[in-house]
C-alpha angles and dihedrals in degrees: 000000000000088000092054091047090050092052091049091048095050092045092051089047092051091049091048093051092048094049090045093051091047094053094042095049093038092054092047092047092049088060095047112113122232101239097172136038117191116197118193123185100197100204101032093126091063100036131035105193099108132040129190090251090058091056093046093048092049094051092047091051090052092044090241101111103122101206113124092004124123115259091239090059095053116095108190092190092057090051092050092048091050093050092049089060087071107096091216096057119085101179135006128188123184121192128185116204126210088247090062098253118135120213120199118193118188134185119199126220115259114234119214099175140025117211129203113185136142093358092307132112128197141145129242111215130214093272093054096257124131119241128185127256123217137187111282094026115118135161133160109256132128114280121226121195139167132059099350124165113207091236089057091044094057096041124034096006091048092051090050093050091047089054092051091050093051093050115072094205098051094037088061095038105049119066105171143008121215120199124196092165138333088276097043113059128154130188125212115217126215091228122051131012099254125135104231110202117204098172104198121001091242111126091005091159091058092045092052091046089057090046092052091051087050089053092048101043108025108027093058089057099038105030131235095276097053095090131042098188130035111189118198101167096096117087117264095347145083120222115198133191117210119235114253093234095056127090119254 
């Protein structure tokens, strides 16, 4: 019986000590001031949309900047939610250390395409969502212009741009995409002055495969200036128009 009472007593004492320490430390920690905020933009070397000063200014504007606030007044989830409302931010993680420092780690969205249409400019990111452009922002991605409906930009055009980005050859070869309609798309190469007509973007991989074979087998013999138009829209064939200034 004494052994049982001893076990119960020691257990209650241990629980009491743990709870006491928790409340004591918790109370002290709640009064601890945040004396340092560390903002890390994880992919800032590749993309230049956001800077630390932008994040600081935004959090100050929303009264969520944690510097000089008590630890108990800082809600890391509220800060994360506020940051994720920014259309340029893909992920946000806010961590509060026991020393009072707050660390904010942000990952930016990755654009795959820039769209100019109807006087507007915006990006489409790697997940097929639009994101805004702003003065001073610049990143190397294919540019699409013309009569572009947003629904087309985030579906067929997005898939095409993502394919280009993931293929080293075409990523270096194609500079621009011009859209008259969803069934009338042209691409502008970096080398040569040809108009390359895709037609619709259906079977774009097969069309580009035929174009690459044309580059590898015909262009070395005929030269870049031989043709003014390369038409890929017909099934299983390439139709070319000779340049006016070339000999028959």
